[in-house]
N, C-alpha and C positions, 0 to 999 in steps of 0.2 A: 674478615670479609668473606662472604660465601662465594664459592667458585661458580662462575656462570655455567648453566646447564648446557650439555652438548646439544647441538641443533638436531632435531629429529631427522631421520633419513627420509628421503623422498623417492618417488618412482624414478626420477632422473638418475639417482645413484645406481639403481638396478640396471637401467638402460646403458649406463657407462661401463658396465662390467664386461670383461672378455667373454666370448661365446662359450668357452669351456667352463665357465663358473656359473653356478646357480646362486641367485640372490633372493633373499627374503627380508621382509621388514617385520620385526617382532617387537611389539611394545616400543616402537620408535627407533629401534636399533637395526642397522644393516647387518645381516648375518649372511656369510658366503661360505660355500663349500664346493669342491670339485665335482665333476660328473661322477656317477657311481662306478665303483669297481666291478669287475666281471661277475663275481659271486652275487653282489647286490643286485645288479641289473638282471642276471639270470633268474634269481628268485622272484623278482617283481614281474618279469615277463611271463614266467610259468604260472604264477597266481592269476595274472590278468587273463591269460588264455583259459584257465580253468573256470573262473567266475564268468567270463564273457561268453564262453560257449553255452553254458547252462542258463545264465540269467540275462544275457543280452540277445543271443541268437536263438534261444529256446531249444538247443540240442540237449536232449535228456534233462531238461529243466523247464521252468515255467516262463522264462523270458521276462520282459517288463522292466528291465533296467538298462542304463547306459553307463559305460565305463570309459574313463579317460586316464591315460598314463601321464603322470606328472602334470596334472592340471594346475594352472595358476589361480589361486583363490584370493579374492579381495573380500575380506571379512572385516568390515568396519575399517579401522586404520591399518590393519595387518595385511601383509601380502605373504602368502604361504604356498609352498609347492610340495605337497605330499607325493608319494610314489604312485599311488593309484587312488582315484576317486570314483565312487559309484552313486548314481542317482536313480531313484524310482522314476519311471517315465511320467507319472502324473505330476511330479514336481519339477521336471525339466522337459517341457514339451518340445522345445527347440534348442539347438545349439546357439549360444550367443554370437553376435557379430564381432564383439570385442574379443581380444586374445586372452580373456580371463573370465572367470565365473564369479558371480556375486551370490548365487544361490548355494548355501552350504550343502555339501553332499550328505546322503543318508549313511554312507559307509566310507571309511578311509582306511588305507593301509600305509604304514610307514615301515620301510625296510631299514633296520638299524645299522649304523656304521659308526666307527670311533669318532668321526668328525661331526656327526649329527645327533647321536643318541641323547645327549643331555638336553637338547632342544626338543626332540621328539617326545621324550618322557616328561619334560617340564613345561615350558611356556606354550609350546604348540598344542600339547594335550589340553591345557587349561583353556586356550582359545577355542579349540574345537568344541569343548563342553559348553562354553558360554554362547556359542553361535548355533547350538542345536544339532550338531552331528550326532546321529544315533548310535553308531557302532564304529569301533576303532580296533584294528588289528596291528600288532607289532610282530614283524618277522625278523629273526636274528639268524642270518645265513651262516655265521661262524659257529655259534652254539647250537644251531639247528633247532630252534625253538619258535613256536607260534603262540602269542598271547592274545586272547580275545577279550575285549572290554565292551560293556554296555553302559550307556550314559544313564545316570540317575540324577536328575536335576542338572547341576553344572559339574557334578563329580562323575567318576568312572568306577565301575565295579568289574573286577577281573572275574570272568565267568568260566573260562576254559584255558588250559595250558596243554599244548601238544609238543612232543619232542621227536626228533629224528625221523622215523618212518611210521609213526602212528597214523591211524585212520582219522581224518578230520571231518567233522560234521558240526557246524557251529553257526549261530545266528550272525547275520540275517539270512544266511544261505542254508537253511535247514534241509533243503531237498538235494543238496550237493554233498557227496562223500568222495574223498580222494586221499591218497597217501601223501603225507607231508614230504616224503622222500622225493616226490616229483619236483620239488623246489630246489633240490641240490643233487642233480643227476650224476655228477662226476665224483661224488663222495660215496665210497663203498660203505655199507653197514659194517659194524664192528665184527659181526660173526663171519662175514665174508673175508675180512682182513685176517682174522684168526685162522680161518680154514686155509687161506692161501699161504700163510706163514708156516702152518703145520705141514702142508704139502711140500713146501720148499725145504723144510728141515729134514723131512724123510727122504728126499731124493738125493742120490750121490752126486757130488760135484764132478766136473770133467776130469780133474786130476785123479780122484779116487777111482773113477770108472776106468781111466787109462791104466792105472796101476793094477787093477783087477785083471784086465785083459792081458797085460804083460805077464802077470803071475801065472795065468792059465797056460800061456804059451810056453813059459819056462818049465812048468810042471809036465807038459806034454812031451817036451824034448828029452827029458832025463830018463 
């Protein structure tokens, strides 16, 4: 006899979660994960400021967009929470009164973490394509990588990959250029670490310095 199918998750299941847990409904399944780790949140915040300054506030950029951090998206039966969502103003004339969005964003960013990467790269990416999201960025703050995708039909084409501190200029924000290193400000570049290590290796330690001084004194007394 066939096993009965699991009952699809409902929004009540999300509402019942503790406040420190993010809940999503993906193809009928409730998916939960904790609030983002500091590196995750820092990368998302930095990217939100960079895109928002240029494309929402028009500072050294064209404006014309609206950005929301961790927007709750209701796309058909799915409830998804990306890290950042961006809408062109002509597609989102007003903020909805409800605590969620039903208009698919024009651009989304997912900051990858071990607990969410398989969903971000798998089911969520497929849903975003089906509902017409035009651009998708994946940020990996541990590997220090940015992947840029453009939608083609319901599929995604990887158009750019940036690493570490490379200069980023990518659609849909072609008038914005920034160093990827701004997303991980506490991680020194490899060349800086190597330079610091070399300087440390060349400097005498306290014991050696003390021995040298004593030797000079002994030599002067004889």
